[in-house]
Phi, psi and omega in degrees: 000139178284162176305323180294318179294320178297318180295319177298315180298314182295323183280322187256340178087002177206164180200136177263121173262118187273142171057043177290323179245147181282164177299324179293319178295319179296316183296322179296319178294316179299315179298318178299314181290321178294322177296322178288320183296321182270349181089005177292337177233137181254141179214119181300129179098350182291129180205137178240134177277152184274333186280153177054055170086028179049074187253155167259158184232123180055046179295338179296341182287341180226000182235105180305329179301312180287323176300321179297328177284321179305318182245039179293135184299337179289346181264345189301304185291318177300320178294318179296323177298319180294315182282332192075024181182182186291131178266156170229137176278138184226345182201147174226146172219127174255131181248122177283329183223169174300151190262333189050036185287136176300159179302138179203178176230127188294331182289350172296321183269320187233088183305139178075005193276165164219172187231149165240112186257107190264117177270121179259355171221170174296132181241115181217196186295343181286320184248006170096082179284172171289147167245136181227153173254100182305134177085353180293344175296339179262006179258206187280138176256126170283126183242176177292345172286328177283315180232092183304142178282340178300134186278143174281162179304128180080004184262138171262168177302320180299318179293320177301319179293308187284330182267336183237310186285306183302319177297326179294319179290323178298320178297319178295318180299321178293320177298325179295328178066032182238133177292144173281155178231151174272140179250104180270133184221159176262164174305131180098347177279154179233129174260117173268133172211148182292146183290347173271349182297129173283125185207170179191194179250130181288165175299142182264120181281332178236082182304144181092350178287134179297143174219071183294110178221138180246113178267117180247137181243146185223153170231160176296144178304325184279357185295129172258354185271064188217123191244008182253154179264027177286146173294144176253125188255124174274166182281355173268006178092352180282159180221156178209158172248113185214116181206169180293000000 
């Protein structure tokens, strides 16, 4: 990353890296996911959730194709520049379609994290781009101390999110007083963004349109603020389980 890119990322909380992956690499990934989606290809452990754009969760744990992208060498130095230290991959989500996800902050779920959001097709207003609030990474973070994850009597996780967590983030976004912007990207571009950045999924103008995007999450190697027993993947291919 250039000094200008680092400054933009620090001030705005996100940065678009253009043409990180070639059109051929993107097409191979799209074909791989479509083959799994339609059942033309079988992969043990493959499962897609229906909410937020028909997504898969932590596919890198059983799919070498996705693991290779999580720790792709072209991402290593930019992520290290953002963190100021060595990164480790900890989560992946693939979205077949736009999510229209309410505004949220990733560090509520994954402390200390940041994201590399890989567009494998053109992402624009038709299939649902990301929306971000520039500079919100320097504002207040809603944590589990503010909105406990523990469920109230009769409450589901979905209700906790929609009735308590999402409104809290919305309030912070209003207090910030900054308009959200849509981030349009081409196939092969990668959006880096801070885990405190307020962001979500924009409205989809053409529902059902594919939006192959792979969201990868990372934490610093030195992070001790980690409570899950998920393996942490280094860019040399090694993995470890290290948490509080």
